[in-house]
Residue frames as a rotation matrix with the C-alpha (Angstrom) as fourth column:
MET 1
0.672 -0.142 0.727 -6.97
-0.739 -0.064 0.671 3.60
-0.049 -0.988 -0.148 -17.35
ARG 2
-0.364 -0.875 -0.318 -3.80
-0.805 0.468 -0.365 1.59
0.468 0.123 -0.875 -16.66
ALA 3
0.276 0.306 -0.911 -4.01
0.140 0.925 0.353 -1.98
0.951 -0.225 0.213 -15.48
THR 4
0.364 -0.103 0.926 -4.05
-0.887 -0.340 0.311 -2.26
0.283 -0.935 -0.215 -11.71
PRO 5
-0.740 -0.673 -0.018 -2.25
-0.613 0.684 -0.396 -4.88
0.278 -0.282 -0.918 -9.61
PHE 6
-0.288 0.743 0.604 -5.66
-0.529 0.402 -0.748 -6.10
-0.798 -0.535 0.277 -8.47
ALA 7
0.668 0.552 -0.499 -6.69
-0.690 0.208 -0.693 -6.86
-0.279 0.807 0.520 -12.06
LEU 8
0.066 -0.737 -0.672 -3.33
-0.820 0.344 -0.458 -8.48
0.569 0.581 -0.582 -12.81
ALA 9
-0.851 -0.525 0.020 -3.11
-0.434 0.680 -0.591 -10.75
0.296 -0.512 -0.806 -9.73
PHE 10
-0.784 0.556 0.276 -6.71
-0.021 0.421 -0.907 -11.30
-0.620 -0.717 -0.319 -8.71
GLY 11
-0.458 0.625 -0.632 -8.80
-0.889 -0.313 0.334 -11.21
0.012 0.715 0.699 -11.89
GLU 12
-0.350 0.292 -0.890 -9.32
-0.277 0.875 0.396 -14.96
0.895 0.385 -0.225 -11.80
ILE 13
-0.783 -0.027 -0.622 -9.73
0.531 0.492 -0.690 -15.14
0.325 -0.870 -0.371 -7.97
GLU 14
-0.869 0.407 0.282 -12.24
-0.463 -0.870 -0.169 -12.34
0.177 -0.277 0.944 -7.60
PRO 15
-0.043 0.939 -0.340 -15.25
-0.490 0.277 0.827 -14.68
0.871 0.202 0.448 -7.92
ARG 16
-0.171 -0.059 -0.983 -14.09
0.642 0.750 -0.157 -16.35
0.747 -0.658 -0.090 -4.66
PHE 17
-0.912 -0.322 0.255 -14.40
0.038 -0.684 -0.729 -13.14
0.409 -0.655 0.635 -2.64
PRO 18
-0.022 0.942 0.335 -18.25
-0.690 -0.257 0.677 -13.23
0.724 -0.216 0.655 -2.05
ALA 19
0.464 0.173 -0.869 -17.71
0.315 0.884 0.344 -16.50
0.828 -0.433 0.355 -0.05
ILE 20
-0.562 -0.740 -0.369 -15.15
0.681 -0.161 -0.715 -14.68
0.470 -0.653 0.594 2.11
ALA 21
-0.742 0.311 0.593 -17.55
-0.402 -0.915 -0.024 -11.84
0.536 -0.256 0.805 2.67
GLU 22
0.387 0.901 -0.195 -20.25
-0.413 0.358 0.837 -14.27
0.824 -0.244 0.511 3.75
ALA 23
0.203 -0.408 -0.890 -17.82
0.694 0.701 -0.163 -16.01
0.691 -0.585 0.426 6.11
LEU 24
-0.838 -0.510 0.196 -16.78
0.258 -0.687 -0.680 -12.69
0.481 -0.519 0.707 7.67
GLN 25
-0.287 0.816 0.502 -20.47
-0.697 -0.537 0.475 -11.82
0.657 -0.213 0.723 8.29
GLN 26
0.547 0.527 -0.651 -21.23
-0.026 0.787 0.616 -15.17
0.837 -0.320 0.444 9.80
ASP 27
-0.004 -0.701 -0.713 -18.18
0.822 0.404 -0.402 -14.98
0.570 -0.587 0.575 12.06
GLY 28
0.894 0.408 -0.186 -18.87
0.444 -0.749 0.491 -11.39
0.061 -0.522 -0.851 13.13
THR 29
0.049 -0.971 -0.235 -15.31
0.846 -0.084 0.526 -10.46
-0.531 -0.224 0.817 12.26
ALA 30
0.606 0.062 -0.793 -14.26
-0.165 -0.965 -0.202 -6.98
-0.778 0.254 -0.575 11.18
PRO 31
0.959 -0.217 0.183 -12.80
0.253 0.360 -0.898 -7.13
0.129 0.907 0.400 7.65
THR 32
0.506 -0.820 0.267 -9.66
-0.598 -0.557 -0.576 -5.25
0.621 0.132 -0.773 8.79
ASP 33
0.454 -0.355 0.817 -8.82
-0.736 0.368 0.569 -7.90
-0.503 -0.859 -0.094 11.42
ARG 34
0.155 -0.488 -0.859 -6.18
-0.888 0.312 -0.338 -9.81
0.433 0.815 -0.384 9.52
ASP 35
-0.788 -0.483 0.383 -5.55
-0.614 0.672 -0.414 -12.31
-0.057 -0.561 -0.826 12.22
ARG 36
-0.189 0.828 0.528 -9.20
-0.242 0.482 -0.842 -13.46
-0.952 -0.288 0.109 12.11
PHE 37
0.436 0.359 -0.825 -9.42
-0.847 -0.146 -0.511 -13.06
-0.303 0.922 0.241 8.31
VAL 38
-0.326 -0.704 -0.631 -6.72
-0.879 0.472 -0.071 -15.71
0.348 0.531 -0.773 7.74
LEU 39
-0.865 0.003 0.502 -8.55
-0.316 0.775 -0.547 -18.21
-0.391 -0.632 -0.669 9.95
LEU 40
0.130 0.973 -0.192 -11.72
-0.745 -0.032 -0.667 -18.20
-0.655 0.229 0.720 7.83
GLU 41
0.139 -0.064 0.988 -12.32
0.219 0.975 0.032 -21.44
-0.966 0.212 0.149 5.94
PRO 42
0.866 0.203 0.457 -12.65
0.466 0.005 -0.885 -19.95
-0.182 0.979 -0.090 2.45
VAL 43
0.715 -0.698 -0.043 -9.48
-0.699 -0.712 -0.056 -17.88
0.009 0.070 -0.997 3.04
GLY 44
0.022 -0.752 0.659 -7.52
-0.601 0.516 0.610 -20.93
-0.799 -0.410 -0.441 4.17
ARG 45
0.422 0.223 0.879 -8.77
0.429 0.805 -0.410 -22.93
-0.799 0.550 0.244 1.16
LEU 46
0.995 -0.013 0.098 -7.76
0.075 -0.555 -0.829 -20.20
0.065 0.832 -0.551 -1.21
LEU 47
0.411 -0.906 0.104 -4.30
-0.885 -0.369 0.284 -19.78
-0.218 -0.208 -0.953 0.30
ARG 48
0.099 -0.365 0.926 -3.75
-0.105 0.921 0.374 -23.60
-0.990 -0.134 0.053 -0.02
GLU 49
0.708 0.253 0.659 -4.39
0.588 0.305 -0.749 -23.18
-0.391 0.918 0.068 -3.76
ILE 50
0.915 -0.277 0.295 -2.25
0.021 -0.695 -0.719 -20.11
0.404 0.663 -0.630 -4.49
VAL 51
0.495 -0.787 0.369 0.69
-0.840 -0.324 0.436 -20.59
-0.223 -0.526 -0.821 -2.10
PRO 52
0.115 -0.517 -0.848 3.38
-0.569 0.666 -0.483 -23.03
0.815 0.538 -0.218 -3.35
GLU 53
0.865 0.278 -0.418 3.67
0.092 0.730 0.677 -26.17
0.494 -0.624 0.605 -1.19
ASP 54
0.155 -0.899 -0.409 7.41
0.937 0.264 -0.227 -25.54
0.313 -0.348 0.884 -0.46
ALA 55
0.170 -0.074 0.983 6.82
0.017 -0.997 -0.078 -21.87
0.985 0.030 -0.168 0.46
GLY 56
-0.651 -0.460 -0.604 8.24
0.623 0.131 -0.771 -20.80
0.433 -0.878 0.201 3.81
ALA 57
-0.025 0.620 -0.784 6.67
0.905 -0.319 -0.281 -18.64
-0.424 -0.717 -0.554 6.57
ASP 58
-0.587 -0.216 -0.781 7.76
0.046 -0.971 0.233 -15.35
-0.808 0.101 0.580 4.88
ALA 59
-0.972 0.230 -0.056 6.15
-0.061 -0.014 0.998 -16.32
0.229 0.973 0.028 1.56
LEU 60
-0.344 0.887 -0.307 2.96
0.881 0.418 0.219 -17.39
0.323 -0.195 -0.926 3.32
GLU 61
-0.122 0.272 -0.955 2.77
0.672 -0.685 -0.281 -14.07
-0.730 -0.676 -0.100 5.24
ALA 62
-0.859 -0.228 -0.458 3.34
-0.167 -0.722 0.672 -12.17
-0.484 0.654 0.582 1.96
HIS 63
-0.791 0.612 0.017 0.42
0.296 0.357 0.886 -14.01
0.536 0.706 -0.464 0.32
VAL 64
-0.092 0.799 -0.595 -1.84
0.995 0.056 -0.078 -13.40
-0.029 -0.599 -0.800 3.26
LEU 65
-0.414 -0.118 -0.902 -0.92
0.296 -0.955 -0.011 -9.61
-0.860 -0.272 0.431 3.27
LEU 66
-0.963 -0.037 -0.266 -1.62
-0.234 -0.370 0.899 -9.34
-0.131 0.928 0.347 -0.47
LEU 67
-0.615 0.776 -0.140 -4.80
0.572 0.562 0.598 -11.35
0.543 0.288 -0.789 -0.32
HIS 68
-0.153 0.562 -0.813 -6.18
0.910 -0.240 -0.337 -9.28
-0.384 -0.792 -0.475 2.60
HIS 69
-0.603 -0.128 -0.787 -5.46
-0.061 -0.977 0.206 -5.94
-0.795 0.172 0.581 0.87
ALA 70
-0.961 0.226 -0.158 -7.05
-0.145 0.073 0.987 -7.25
0.235 0.971 -0.038 -2.33
TYR 71
-0.373 0.870 -0.323 -10.16
0.876 0.445 0.187 -8.41
0.307 -0.213 -0.928 -0.47
LEU 72
-0.210 0.297 -0.932 -10.55
0.666 -0.654 -0.359 -5.11
-0.715 -0.696 -0.060 1.27
PHE 73
-0.819 -0.177 -0.546 -10.18
-0.281 -0.706 0.650 -3.27
-0.500 0.686 0.528 -2.04
TRP 74
-0.831 0.547 -0.100 -12.81
0.213 0.479 0.851 -5.50
0.513 0.687 -0.515 -3.59
ALA 75
-0.245 0.784 -0.570 -15.25
0.970 0.197 -0.146 -5.13
-0.002 -0.588 -0.809 -0.69
ALA 76
-0.271 0.091 -0.958 -14.90
0.267 -0.949 -0.166 -1.27
-0.925 -0.301 0.233 -0.99
GLU 77
0.738 0.617 0.273 -16.00
0.381 -0.047 -0.923 -1.56
-0.557 0.785 -0.270 -4.64
GLN 78
0.084 -0.839 0.537 -12.44
0.960 0.213 0.182 -0.97
-0.267 0.500 0.824 -5.98
PRO 79
0.961 0.180 -0.210 -12.03
0.140 -0.971 -0.192 2.83
-0.238 0.155 -0.959 -5.74
ILE 80
0.074 -0.945 0.320 -9.03
0.993 0.099 0.060 4.04
-0.089 0.313 0.946 -7.71
TYR 81
0.821 0.024 -0.571 -7.49
0.034 -0.999 0.008 7.51
-0.570 -0.026 -0.821 -7.50
GLN 82
0.409 -0.679 0.609 -5.30
0.885 0.134 -0.445 8.34
0.221 0.722 0.656 -10.48
ILE 83
0.451 -0.353 -0.820 -2.77
0.469 -0.688 0.554 10.77
-0.760 -0.634 -0.145 -9.09
SER 84
0.940 -0.060 0.336 -1.82
0.267 -0.484 -0.833 13.53
0.213 0.873 -0.439 -11.49
ASP 85
-0.042 -0.995 0.093 1.74
0.791 -0.090 -0.606 14.95
0.611 0.048 0.790 -11.87
GLN 86
-0.137 0.062 0.989 0.48
-0.256 -0.966 0.025 18.17
0.957 -0.250 0.149 -10.34
THR 87
0.809 0.507 0.297 -0.91
-0.428 0.162 0.889 16.39
0.402 -0.847 0.348 -7.25
LEU 88
0.637 -0.671 -0.380 2.27
0.716 0.697 -0.030 14.37
0.285 -0.253 0.924 -6.89
ARG 89
-0.294 -0.791 0.536 4.35
0.450 -0.609 -0.653 17.54
0.843 0.049 0.535 -6.94
ARG 90
0.195 0.424 0.885 2.08
-0.572 -0.683 0.454 19.10
0.797 -0.595 0.109 -4.30
ALA 91
0.965 0.202 -0.168 2.38
-0.005 0.654 0.757 16.02
0.263 -0.729 0.632 -2.06
VAL 92
0.222 -0.957 -0.188 6.18
0.854 0.284 -0.436 16.20
0.471 -0.064 0.880 -2.33
GLY 93
-0.513 -0.535 0.671 6.31
0.307 -0.845 -0.439 19.91
0.802 -0.019 0.598 -1.48
GLU 94
0.116 0.640 0.760 3.52
-0.559 -0.590 0.583 20.43
0.821 -0.492 0.289 1.00
LYS 95
-0.797 -0.571 0.199 3.55
-0.421 0.289 -0.860 19.41
0.433 -0.769 -0.470 4.72
ASP 96
-0.028 0.857 0.515 -0.04
-0.993 0.036 -0.115 18.46
-0.117 -0.514 0.850 5.51
ILE 97
-0.861 -0.150 -0.486 -0.69
-0.244 0.960 0.137 14.85
0.446 0.236 -0.863 6.37
THR 98
-0.020 0.887 0.460 -3.78
-0.995 0.028 -0.096 12.81
-0.098 -0.460 0.882 7.25
ALA 99
-0.971 -0.168 0.172 -4.81
-0.160 0.985 0.064 9.27
-0.180 0.034 -0.983 7.88
ARG 100
-0.111 0.993 0.041 -8.50
-0.375 -0.004 -0.927 9.91
-0.920 -0.118 0.373 7.11
LEU 101
-0.907 -0.203 0.370 -9.65
0.173 0.621 0.765 7.64
-0.385 0.757 -0.527 4.39
PRO 102
-0.533 0.735 -0.418 -12.45
-0.838 -0.526 0.144 8.51
-0.114 0.427 0.897 1.88
HIS 103
0.445 0.638 -0.628 -13.20
-0.643 0.716 0.272 4.76
0.624 0.283 0.729 1.57
PRO 104
0.851 -0.172 0.496 -12.53
-0.339 0.540 0.770 1.77
-0.400 -0.824 0.402 3.76
ALA 105
-0.012 -0.892 0.452 -9.91
0.450 0.399 0.799 0.81
-0.893 0.213 0.397 1.09
GLN 106
0.910 0.207 -0.360 -8.57
-0.192 -0.559 -0.806 2.47
-0.368 0.803 -0.469 -2.09
TYR 107
0.276 -0.854 0.440 -5.74
0.898 0.393 0.198 2.31
-0.342 0.341 0.876 -4.54
LEU 108
0.643 -0.173 -0.746 -3.64
-0.191 -0.980 0.063 5.43
-0.742 0.102 -0.663 -5.18
GLN 109
0.538 -0.417 0.733 -2.19
0.798 0.533 -0.283 5.03
-0.273 0.736 0.619 -8.69
LEU 110
0.164 -0.620 -0.767 0.87
0.089 -0.765 0.638 7.24
-0.982 -0.173 -0.070 -9.25
PRO 111
0.719 -0.062 -0.693 2.00
-0.668 -0.338 -0.663 8.76
-0.194 0.939 -0.284 -12.60
GLU 112
0.946 -0.321 0.036 4.02
0.314 0.887 -0.340 6.15
0.077 0.333 0.940 -14.48
LEU 113
0.319 -0.946 0.066 7.78
0.849 0.254 -0.463 5.98
0.421 0.204 0.884 -13.84
ARG 114
0.391 -0.119 0.913 7.84
-0.104 -0.991 -0.084 9.10
0.915 -0.062 -0.399 -11.68
VAL 115
0.448 -0.227 0.865 8.55
-0.894 -0.136 0.428 7.60
0.021 -0.964 -0.264 -8.22
TRP 116
0.267 -0.477 -0.837 11.20
-0.229 0.812 -0.536 4.98
0.936 0.335 0.108 -7.62
GLY 117
0.285 -0.239 0.928 12.28
-0.955 0.008 0.295 2.87
-0.078 -0.971 -0.227 -4.69
SER 118
-0.591 -0.507 -0.628 13.83
-0.494 0.842 -0.215 -0.48
0.638 0.183 -0.748 -3.74
PRO 119
0.488 0.844 -0.221 11.38
-0.353 0.423 0.835 -3.04
0.798 -0.329 0.505 -2.37
ASN 120
0.942 -0.290 -0.171 14.24
0.273 0.361 0.892 -4.30
-0.197 -0.886 0.419 -0.16
GLU 121
0.559 -0.768 -0.313 17.85
-0.436 -0.593 0.677 -3.42
-0.705 -0.242 -0.667 0.48
ALA 122
-0.306 -0.711 0.633 19.15
0.118 0.632 0.766 -6.13
-0.945 0.309 -0.110 -1.86
SER 123
0.173 0.500 0.849 17.00
0.889 0.292 -0.353 -5.22
-0.424 0.815 -0.394 -4.84
PRO 124
-0.828 -0.476 0.294 17.57
0.560 -0.714 0.420 -2.49
0.011 0.513 0.859 -7.46
PRO 125
-0.656 0.618 -0.433 15.22
-0.301 -0.740 -0.601 0.47
-0.692 -0.265 0.672 -7.72
GLU 126
-0.652 0.583 0.485 11.82
0.758 0.474 0.448 -0.15
0.031 0.660 -0.751 -9.34
PRO 127
-0.742 0.459 0.489 9.04
-0.231 -0.859 0.456 2.26
0.630 0.225 0.743 -10.30
LEU 128
-0.845 0.534 -0.039 6.36
0.164 0.188 -0.969 2.64
-0.509 -0.825 -0.246 -7.65
ASP 129
-0.690 0.665 0.288 3.01
0.463 0.099 0.881 2.03
0.557 0.741 -0.376 -9.39
GLY 130
-0.058 0.726 0.685 0.89
-0.475 -0.624 0.620 2.98
0.878 -0.290 0.381 -6.41
MET 131
-0.963 -0.226 0.150 -0.44
-0.218 0.316 -0.924 2.02
0.161 -0.922 -0.353 -2.92
PHE 132
0.009 0.899 -0.438 -3.34
0.406 0.397 0.823 0.08
0.914 -0.185 -0.361 -1.53
VAL 133
-0.887 -0.260 0.382 -4.45
-0.223 -0.484 -0.847 1.97
0.405 -0.836 0.371 1.54
SER 134
0.188 0.919 -0.348 -6.95
0.208 0.309 0.928 0.82
0.960 -0.246 -0.133 4.25
ALA 135
0.575 0.062 0.816 -7.55
-0.752 -0.353 0.556 1.17
0.322 -0.934 -0.156 7.94
SER 136
-0.508 -0.840 -0.192 -4.88
-0.621 0.511 -0.594 -0.66
0.597 -0.182 -0.781 9.96
PRO 137
0.102 0.499 -0.861 -5.86
0.326 0.801 0.503 -3.81
0.940 -0.331 -0.081 11.87
SER 138
-0.718 -0.392 -0.575 -4.53
0.655 -0.099 -0.749 -1.97
0.237 -0.915 0.328 15.00
GLU 139
-0.651 0.556 0.518 -7.51
-0.420 -0.831 0.365 0.39
0.633 0.020 0.774 14.70
ALA 140
0.307 0.794 -0.525 -9.54
0.028 0.544 0.838 -2.32
0.951 -0.272 0.145 16.41
GLY 141
0.096 -0.380 -0.920 -7.22
0.937 0.347 -0.045 -2.02
0.336 -0.857 0.390 19.35
GLY 142
0.723 0.264 -0.638 -7.59
0.544 -0.787 0.292 1.68
-0.425 -0.558 -0.712 19.71
GLY 143
-0.369 -0.929 -0.025 -4.81
0.692 -0.293 0.660 2.74
-0.620 0.226 0.751 17.38
ALA 144
0.620 0.700 -0.354 -6.50
0.330 -0.642 -0.692 5.91
-0.712 0.312 -0.629 16.25
GLY 145
0.593 -0.407 -0.695 -5.17
-0.656 -0.745 -0.124 7.29
-0.467 0.529 -0.708 12.95
ALA 146
-0.321 -0.795 0.514 -3.45
-0.293 0.600 0.745 4.06
-0.900 0.089 -0.426 11.93
ILE 147
0.624 0.497 -0.603 -3.46
-0.732 0.102 -0.674 2.99
-0.274 0.862 0.427 8.28
SER 148
0.192 -0.502 0.843 -2.21
0.213 0.860 0.463 -0.04
-0.958 0.091 0.273 6.43
VAL 149
0.442 -0.124 -0.889 -0.32
-0.784 -0.536 -0.315 0.43
-0.437 0.835 -0.334 3.17
LEU 150
0.300 -0.376 0.877 0.66
0.452 0.865 0.217 -2.10
-0.840 0.331 0.430 0.47
ALA 151
0.247 -0.310 -0.918 3.00
-0.656 -0.751 0.077 -0.43
-0.713 0.583 -0.389 -2.00
ILE 152
0.724 0.106 0.681 3.30
0.390 0.752 -0.531 -2.01
-0.569 0.651 0.503 -5.53
PHE 153
0.094 -0.783 -0.615 6.64
-0.611 -0.534 0.585 -1.71
-0.786 0.321 -0.528 -7.30
GLY 154
-0.656 -0.755 0.017 7.78
-0.429 0.392 0.814 -2.90
-0.621 0.526 -0.581 -10.68
MET 155
0.287 0.805 0.518 4.64
0.269 0.452 -0.851 -3.37
-0.919 0.384 -0.087 -12.75
ARG 156
-0.475 -0.464 -0.747 5.84
-0.647 -0.392 0.654 -3.69
-0.597 0.794 -0.114 -16.40
PRO 157
0.509 0.716 -0.479 4.22
-0.847 0.318 -0.426 -5.17
-0.153 0.622 0.768 -19.48
ASP 158
0.092 -0.576 -0.812 7.16
-0.560 0.645 -0.520 -7.62
0.823 0.503 -0.264 -19.80
ARG 159
-0.878 -0.458 0.135 6.83
-0.354 0.432 -0.829 -8.88
0.322 -0.776 -0.542 -16.27
PRO 160
-0.361 0.797 -0.485 4.12
0.250 0.584 0.773 -11.27
0.898 0.158 -0.410 -15.05
GLY 161
0.349 0.437 -0.829 4.04
0.892 0.116 0.436 -10.05
0.286 -0.892 -0.350 -11.48
PHE 162
0.382 -0.234 0.894 5.28
-0.173 -0.968 -0.179 -7.19
0.908 -0.087 -0.410 -9.23
SER 163
-0.610 -0.574 -0.546 6.98
0.517 0.233 -0.824 -6.51
0.600 -0.785 0.154 -5.93
ALA 164
0.465 0.822 0.329 4.93
0.114 -0.424 0.899 -5.54
0.878 -0.380 -0.291 -2.86
VAL 165
-0.746 -0.643 -0.174 5.92
0.313 -0.108 -0.944 -3.87
0.588 -0.758 0.282 0.39
GLY 166
0.347 0.934 -0.083 3.54
0.462 -0.093 0.882 -3.74
0.816 -0.345 -0.464 3.30
LEU 167
-0.836 -0.533 -0.129 3.67
0.377 -0.388 -0.841 -1.35
0.398 -0.752 0.525 6.35
GLU 168
0.373 0.913 -0.165 1.47
0.772 -0.206 0.601 0.17
0.515 -0.352 -0.782 8.96
GLY 169
-0.707 -0.685 -0.177 1.74
0.673 -0.575 -0.465 3.55
0.217 -0.448 0.868 10.64
ARG 170
0.311 0.800 -0.514 0.08
0.894 -0.429 -0.127 6.66
-0.322 -0.420 -0.848 12.03
ALA 171
-0.449 -0.315 0.836 -0.16
0.553 -0.833 -0.017 10.27
0.702 0.455 0.548 10.97
ASP 172
0.486 0.574 -0.660 -0.71
0.863 -0.197 0.464 12.25
0.136 -0.795 -0.591 14.17
LEU 173
-0.074 -0.512 0.856 0.11
0.367 -0.812 -0.454 15.97
0.927 0.280 0.248 14.10
ASP 174
0.562 0.432 0.705 -1.28
-0.436 -0.570 0.696 16.62
0.703 -0.699 -0.132 17.56
ASP 175
0.831 -0.194 0.521 0.76
-0.426 0.381 0.821 13.98
-0.358 -0.904 0.234 19.41
PRO 176
0.516 -0.685 -0.514 4.21
-0.534 0.211 -0.819 13.58
0.669 0.697 -0.257 17.80
ALA 177
0.776 -0.264 0.572 6.28
-0.377 0.533 0.757 10.76
-0.505 -0.804 0.314 19.26
SER 178
-0.222 -0.970 0.102 9.32
-0.472 0.198 0.859 8.74
-0.853 0.143 -0.501 18.41
GLY 179
-0.430 0.125 0.894 7.28
0.603 0.776 0.181 6.91
-0.672 0.618 -0.409 15.78
GLU 180
0.401 0.642 -0.654 5.98
-0.045 -0.699 -0.714 10.01
-0.915 0.315 -0.251 14.15
ILE 181
0.656 -0.130 0.743 6.30
0.659 0.578 -0.481 9.51
-0.367 0.805 0.465 10.41
GLU 182
0.914 -0.371 0.163 8.18
-0.187 -0.743 -0.642 12.73
0.359 0.556 -0.749 9.64
ILE 183
0.300 -0.831 0.469 10.98
-0.857 -0.018 0.516 11.51
-0.420 -0.557 -0.717 12.00
ALA 184
0.271 -0.184 0.945 10.89
0.085 0.982 0.167 7.96
-0.959 0.035 0.282 10.65
ALA 185
0.889 0.144 0.435 11.14
0.425 0.097 -0.900 9.26
-0.172 0.985 0.024 7.16
ALA 186
0.634 -0.722 -0.278 14.58
-0.634 -0.691 0.349 10.95
-0.444 -0.045 -0.895 7.78
ARG 187
0.881 -0.398 -0.255 17.34
0.032 0.590 -0.807 9.74
0.471 0.703 0.533 5.46
ASP 188
0.621 -0.720 -0.310 20.77
0.686 0.308 0.659 8.60
-0.378 -0.622 0.685 6.76
ASP 189
-0.258 -0.812 0.523 22.52
0.963 -0.261 0.070 10.88
0.080 0.522 0.849 4.19
GLY 190
-0.459 0.137 -0.878 20.52
0.442 -0.822 -0.360 13.96
-0.770 -0.553 0.317 5.25
THR 191
-0.979 0.156 0.133 18.95
0.051 -0.445 0.894 14.52
0.199 0.882 0.427 1.84
ALA 192
-0.537 0.839 0.090 15.28
-0.808 -0.480 -0.342 15.72
-0.244 -0.256 0.935 1.67
PRO 193
-0.268 0.532 0.803 12.49
0.095 0.844 -0.528 13.23
-0.959 -0.065 -0.276 1.54
PHE 194
0.666 0.636 0.391 11.57
0.344 0.203 -0.917 12.18
-0.662 0.745 -0.084 -2.03
ALA 195
0.298 -0.629 -0.718 14.75
-0.781 -0.593 0.196 13.59
-0.549 0.502 -0.668 -3.48
PRO 196
0.898 0.161 -0.411 15.74
-0.395 0.708 -0.586 11.36
0.196 0.688 0.699 -6.41
LYS 197
0.389 -0.768 0.509 18.39
-0.383 0.367 0.847 8.72
-0.838 -0.525 -0.151 -5.83
LEU 198
0.547 -0.160 0.822 18.69
0.724 0.583 -0.368 7.72
-0.420 0.796 0.435 -9.57
ALA 199
-0.563 -0.807 -0.179 21.38
0.499 -0.505 0.705 9.32
-0.658 0.308 0.687 -11.66
GLY 200
-0.957 0.179 0.229 19.89
0.093 -0.558 0.825 12.22
0.275 0.811 0.517 -13.62
GLY 201
-0.376 0.875 -0.304 16.70
0.922 0.387 -0.026 11.95
0.095 -0.290 -0.952 -11.61
THR 202
-0.260 0.272 -0.926 16.46
0.399 -0.843 -0.360 15.68
-0.879 -0.463 0.111 -10.77
ALA 203
-0.806 -0.142 -0.575 16.70
-0.425 -0.538 0.728 16.69
-0.412 0.831 0.373 -14.48
ALA 204
-0.871 0.434 -0.232 14.14
0.108 0.629 0.770 14.03
0.480 0.646 -0.594 -15.35
GLY 205
-0.348 0.756 0.554 11.70
-0.777 -0.563 0.281 15.19
0.525 -0.333 0.783 -12.70
LEU 206
0.034 0.239 -0.970 11.84
0.135 0.961 0.241 11.92
0.990 -0.139 0.000 -10.75
TYR 207
0.223 0.046 0.974 11.30
-0.912 -0.342 0.225 11.23
0.343 -0.939 -0.034 -7.10
SER 208
-0.374 -0.364 -0.853 12.45
-0.049 0.926 -0.374 8.39
0.926 -0.098 -0.365 -4.76
VAL 209
0.737 0.424 0.527 11.16
-0.593 0.030 0.805 6.83
0.325 -0.905 0.274 -1.59
ALA 210
-0.146 -0.981 -0.126 14.16
-0.642 0.191 -0.742 5.79
0.752 -0.028 -0.658 0.46
ASN 211
-0.984 -0.177 -0.009 12.57
-0.099 0.590 -0.802 4.00
0.147 -0.788 -0.598 3.34
ALA 212
-0.431 0.877 -0.213 9.24
0.838 0.476 0.265 2.78
0.334 -0.065 -0.940 4.82
GLY 213
-0.205 0.354 -0.912 8.68
0.670 -0.629 -0.394 6.00
-0.714 -0.692 -0.108 6.67
GLU 214
-0.781 -0.092 -0.618 9.03
-0.316 -0.795 0.517 8.05
-0.539 0.599 0.592 3.47
LEU 215
-0.863 0.501 -0.068 6.56
0.208 0.474 0.856 5.76
0.461 0.724 -0.513 1.77
LEU 216
-0.206 0.803 -0.559 4.13
0.978 0.163 -0.126 6.26
-0.010 -0.573 -0.820 4.58
LEU 217
-0.400 -0.074 -0.914 4.71
0.269 -0.962 -0.040 10.03
-0.876 -0.261 0.405 4.52
LEU 218
-0.977 0.054 -0.204 3.96
-0.211 -0.282 0.936 10.15
-0.007 0.958 0.287 0.75
THR 219
-0.610 0.772 -0.176 0.83
0.612 0.601 0.515 8.24
0.503 0.207 -0.839 1.30
CYS 220
-0.072 0.585 -0.808 -0.50
0.920 -0.273 -0.280 10.45
-0.385 -0.764 -0.519 4.14
ARG 221
-0.618 -0.110 -0.778 0.25
-0.085 -0.975 0.205 13.61
-0.781 0.193 0.593 2.10
LEU 222
-0.941 0.326 -0.091 -1.53
-0.063 0.097 0.993 12.27
0.333 0.940 -0.071 -0.94
LEU 223
-0.403 0.843 -0.357 -4.56
0.903 0.429 -0.007 11.51
0.147 -0.325 -0.934 1.23
THR 224
-0.285 0.273 -0.919 -4.94
0.435 -0.818 -0.378 15.22
-0.854 -0.507 0.114 1.98
LEU 225
-0.677 -0.145 -0.721 -5.10
-0.484 -0.651 0.585 16.04
-0.554 0.745 0.370 -1.78
LEU 226
-0.766 0.337 0.548 -7.54
0.541 0.799 0.264 13.43
-0.348 0.498 -0.794 -3.08
ASP 227
0.272 0.952 -0.138 -10.43
0.702 -0.294 -0.649 15.94
-0.658 0.080 -0.749 -3.33
SER 228
0.372 -0.179 -0.911 -8.29
-0.387 -0.922 0.023 18.37
-0.844 0.344 -0.412 -5.33
GLY 229
0.831 0.053 -0.554 -7.58
-0.555 0.154 -0.818 15.94
0.041 0.987 0.157 -8.11
């Protein structure tokens, strides 16, 4: 099994998570409620240790997002789905989507170097290692079908860290609206979702995620195929 971003970034911090679980129970807070999660005393203490003193608001928010996803993954007993090449091809080609989760949180680990994307507009393409997926915090407010995704890019043996992109969205086939993910996943150049953007990508059997909607679409398609390998 390949190394996961959880093992890479939270191997030393994992022993601190039981104290967070106890604080959540005492506070009566749902684990998915990120706004309440960050106010817990053991979470605040941990953030003060891992966030650089000169970090700005964006860096703090990124640490909170990563820590919250990592905690939910730990609390769910760290289920990992290793997505095969065949399952990835099916997800790219088939149309079914779902936001139903087999576990409160899980990590979908993609085949190595098969899917590429840019974590932000200014950065070059990096390989997409996989996605942490859990129920969205908006679920508590009645946002049925909402999921929270943290995509992990650029995990390499020669790199001590990785890039992470967080997003939330819905997969609702019965009530399509302006935010329906198939619309949000449309590319400006009109090419099909997941078509490779790297030179020679088609011949090499590569795929690309060009925007946040496409990343959400891939996640929701993969969720329909977890039981099939």
